[in-house]
Each structure stands twice: as C-alpha cells, then as structure tokens.
C-alpha positions as CSV (number, residue, x, y, z in Angstrom):
1,M,49.1,-156.0,-79.2
2,V,48.0,-154.5,-82.1
3,E,49.5,-151.4,-84.3
4,V,47.8,-149.6,-86.6
5,G,48.4,-147.4,-89.9
6,I,47.7,-144.8,-91.1
7,L,48.7,-143.2,-93.9
8,G,49.7,-140.2,-93.0
9,F,49.8,-137.8,-95.9
10,Q,46.2,-135.7,-95.8
11,G,43.5,-135.9,-94.7
12,S,41.5,-137.0,-90.9
13,V,44.5,-138.8,-89.7
14,E,44.9,-136.7,-86.2
15,E,40.7,-138.1,-85.7
16,H,41.5,-141.1,-86.6
17,E,44.3,-141.7,-84.1
18,R,42.3,-139.9,-81.4
19,I,39.7,-142.2,-81.9
20,F,42.4,-145.4,-81.6
21,Q,44.2,-143.7,-78.8
22,R,40.7,-143.5,-76.7
23,L,40.0,-147.4,-77.7
24,G,43.3,-148.2,-76.0
25,V,45.0,-148.7,-79.6
26,K,48.7,-148.2,-80.6
27,T,49.3,-146.6,-84.3
28,R,51.9,-145.1,-87.1
29,R,51.7,-142.7,-89.2
30,I,52.2,-144.6,-93.3
31,R,54.5,-142.5,-95.2
32,Y,57.1,-145.1,-96.7
33,A,57.2,-149.0,-97.4
34,R,59.4,-149.1,-94.4
35,D,56.6,-148.1,-92.1
36,L,54.7,-151.1,-92.9
37,E,56.9,-153.0,-91.0
38,G,55.4,-154.8,-87.3
39,V,52.1,-153.1,-88.0
40,N,48.2,-155.5,-88.4
41,A,46.0,-153.2,-90.3
42,I,46.0,-149.8,-92.2
43,V,43.7,-146.8,-92.4
44,F,43.2,-145.2,-95.7
45,P,41.9,-141.3,-94.0
46,G,39.6,-139.4,-96.1
47,G,40.9,-136.5,-97.3
48,E,41.6,-135.5,-100.9
49,S,41.8,-138.5,-103.3
50,T,43.8,-137.3,-106.1
51,T,46.2,-135.6,-103.4
52,I,46.8,-138.9,-101.1
53,G,47.4,-141.0,-104.8
54,I,50.0,-138.9,-105.5
55,F,52.0,-139.4,-102.5
56,L,51.2,-143.0,-102.5
57,Q,53.3,-143.4,-105.6
58,N,56.3,-140.5,-104.5
59,G,56.4,-142.5,-101.4
60,D,56.1,-146.5,-103.5
61,L,54.2,-147.8,-101.6
62,V,51.1,-148.6,-104.3
63,Q,52.5,-152.1,-104.9
64,P,53.5,-152.7,-100.9
65,L,50.1,-151.6,-99.6
66,R,48.0,-153.3,-102.9
67,E,50.4,-157.0,-101.6
68,A,49.3,-156.2,-97.8
69,L,46.4,-155.6,-98.8
70,I,45.9,-159.2,-101.4
71,Q,47.3,-161.2,-98.5
72,G,44.7,-160.5,-96.0
73,M,45.7,-157.1,-94.5
74,P,42.8,-155.5,-93.1
75,A,42.1,-152.3,-94.0
76,L,39.3,-149.2,-92.8
77,A,38.5,-146.6,-95.8
78,T,36.9,-143.6,-95.5
79,C,35.4,-141.6,-98.2
80,A,38.8,-140.5,-99.8
81,G,40.4,-143.6,-99.2
82,T,37.2,-145.7,-100.1
83,I,38.1,-144.1,-103.8
84,L,41.7,-145.3,-103.1
85,L,41.0,-149.6,-102.4
86,A,37.6,-148.9,-105.3
87,Q,38.2,-151.0,-108.5
88,E,36.6,-148.8,-110.7
89,I,36.6,-145.1,-110.0
90,E,34.1,-143.0,-112.4
91,G,36.0,-140.3,-114.1
92,K,39.6,-141.7,-112.4
93,H,42.6,-139.9,-113.3
94,F,45.4,-141.6,-110.8
95,T,46.3,-144.3,-109.7
96,S,44.1,-146.7,-107.3
97,L,45.1,-149.8,-105.0
98,G,41.6,-151.6,-106.7
99,V,41.8,-154.3,-104.2
100,L,37.7,-153.6,-103.2
101,P,35.2,-154.8,-105.4
102,I,33.3,-151.6,-106.2
103,R,32.6,-148.9,-108.7
104,V,32.4,-145.2,-106.6
105,R,32.0,-141.9,-108.4
106,R,33.7,-138.9,-106.9
107,N,32.3,-136.1,-104.9
108,A,28.1,-138.0,-105.4
109,Y,27.0,-136.3,-102.7
110,G,27.7,-132.6,-103.5
111,R,30.2,-130.1,-102.9
112,Q,31.9,-129.1,-98.9
113,R,29.0,-126.4,-98.9
114,E,26.6,-129.0,-99.0
115,S,28.4,-131.6,-96.2
116,F,25.5,-133.2,-94.0
117,V,25.1,-135.5,-91.1
118,A,22.4,-138.6,-91.4
119,P,21.3,-141.1,-88.7
120,L,23.0,-144.6,-90.3
121,T,21.7,-148.1,-89.2
122,L,24.5,-150.2,-88.9
123,A,24.6,-154.1,-89.1
124,F,26.6,-154.8,-87.0
125,D,25.2,-152.8,-84.0
126,P,21.3,-151.5,-85.2
127,S,21.1,-150.2,-81.1
128,R,20.8,-147.1,-81.8
129,P,21.6,-144.7,-84.9
130,F,25.4,-144.3,-86.2
131,P,26.1,-140.1,-87.1
132,G,26.9,-140.6,-90.8
133,V,28.8,-137.6,-91.4
134,F,29.2,-136.9,-95.3
135,I,31.4,-134.7,-96.4
136,R,31.9,-134.3,-101.2
137,A,31.6,-138.0,-100.0
138,P,31.8,-141.1,-102.9
139,R,28.8,-143.1,-103.8
140,I,29.4,-146.6,-104.1
141,E,27.3,-147.4,-107.4
142,T,28.2,-150.9,-107.8
143,A,30.0,-154.2,-106.0
144,G,30.6,-157.7,-106.7
145,P,28.4,-160.4,-104.9
146,E,31.0,-161.0,-102.2
147,V,31.2,-157.3,-101.2
148,Y,28.5,-157.4,-97.6
149,F,26.8,-154.0,-97.0
150,L,26.7,-152.8,-93.5
151,S,24.9,-149.9,-94.0
152,S,22.8,-147.9,-96.7
153,F,21.4,-144.1,-97.1
154,D,18.7,-143.9,-99.2
155,G,19.1,-147.2,-101.1
156,Q,22.6,-146.6,-102.0
157,P,25.6,-148.3,-99.3
158,V,27.6,-146.5,-97.6
159,M,29.9,-148.9,-95.7
160,V,30.4,-152.7,-97.0
161,Q,32.8,-155.0,-96.4
162,Y,34.8,-157.2,-98.6
163,G,37.1,-160.2,-96.5
164,A,38.9,-158.1,-94.2
165,I,38.4,-154.1,-95.7
166,L,35.8,-151.9,-94.9
167,G,35.0,-149.1,-97.0
168,C,32.9,-146.1,-96.1
169,T,31.8,-143.4,-97.7
170,F,31.2,-140.8,-95.3
171,H,33.3,-140.2,-92.3
172,P,33.3,-142.0,-88.9
173,E,36.5,-140.3,-87.7
174,L,34.7,-137.2,-87.0
175,T,31.8,-138.6,-85.0
176,E,32.4,-139.4,-81.5
177,D,30.8,-142.7,-81.6
178,T,33.9,-145.1,-81.8
179,R,31.5,-148.9,-82.8
180,V,32.8,-148.5,-86.2
181,H,36.4,-148.4,-85.1
182,E,35.4,-150.9,-82.5
183,Y,33.8,-153.1,-85.7
184,F,37.0,-153.0,-87.3
185,L,39.3,-154.0,-84.6
186,G,37.0,-156.6,-84.5
187,V,38.4,-157.6,-88.1
188,V,41.5,-157.0,-87.2
189,S,41.8,-159.2,-83.7
190,S,40.5,-162.0,-86.1
191,R,43.0,-161.7,-88.4
192,K,46.0,-160.0,-87.0
193,P,48.8,-160.2,-90.0
194,R,51.5,-158.9,-90.2
195,V,53.7,-157.4,-92.9
C-alpha cells in the first residue's frame, strides 16, 4: 500500500492530507529524518519557503531528503515547495535542496492581496480546465532541457516534471479537483521506491 509523507512544519499540510484521504491514500507527517522510513513519496506543501527551509535544517532533514530525491523518491511540490526544490532561486537567502533543475523567482505574481485563480490546461488531462490557485506564487524563469512542462500560464511553465519530481507554482491542494494528485500517484505507483 502506498504511503505518502507530507512535510508537516507549516503551510497547506492538512489540505494535501484531505485530498489524499479522498483518494484512499495513507499519509504521514514528516518532521524528522526518522519519519521518512517506509514512505513511498514526499509532498512539499505550499507555505512560506524561508520558514520551511529553517525547519528542514533544524530537523536535520536537508541531506536525507536530498539523497532520497536523488535516488528517485517521487515528490510533489506546490508553490513554496517548488522553491525549496529548485536549483536556483533569485534572491535566495536560505538552504534549498537543489534537486529540480529550474530557476525560480519568489512572489513573482504579486503579494497576497493579488492572489488569483486561472484556468489551466493539464498536459496529462486536457479534457477540462484545472483551477490554478496562485497565492504569492513563484515564477519558473528557466528550466533544464530534461524538464517537461505539464501546464503553462501566460507563456510561463506553472507545472513541471523532472523524473519523479513534480513542481507546481500554484496550489492544487486548495481546490476540489484531484487530478494533479491522481497524476502524482500514478508516478508513485510506477516507481514505488522506499527509503
């Protein structure tokens, strides 16, 4: 049975848990390296990237997570989570895991009050628009040649895939649409590595 770990420090943790519960998937909150044992995948939720980065360092999770991701553990990162995985961050002043070959700019779509919802086309299910919730969202400025674009907005990628890592600059966990999480579970099922 698949078990998904969710970084449980700050941000939209409960919202991810709720979606996985709807899909019948067991979850576990990850706060320490020992919590990674036995999980099939990891979610980096939206929230405040600097704060989550500090918690990762304090919980001695930076190296274990980096190693697990390099070894192929599937990951779903949303908004701040995508920043934490990026190889390059404009104006970075905290430790990132650096496993996703993209360069991001934080808060590129504006402040909290400038949040918005936009219809997105998902490459893996273009049958109907996905409600892209953008809250202080980062922008993916550049991406490596092995990074696939799964959705774009205004000509910029907003959902990418690199191996078993998915990065979203929006918040799929804040909608009732489960397609992004379902796609992620398909990636997990095809890999199923365990720490």
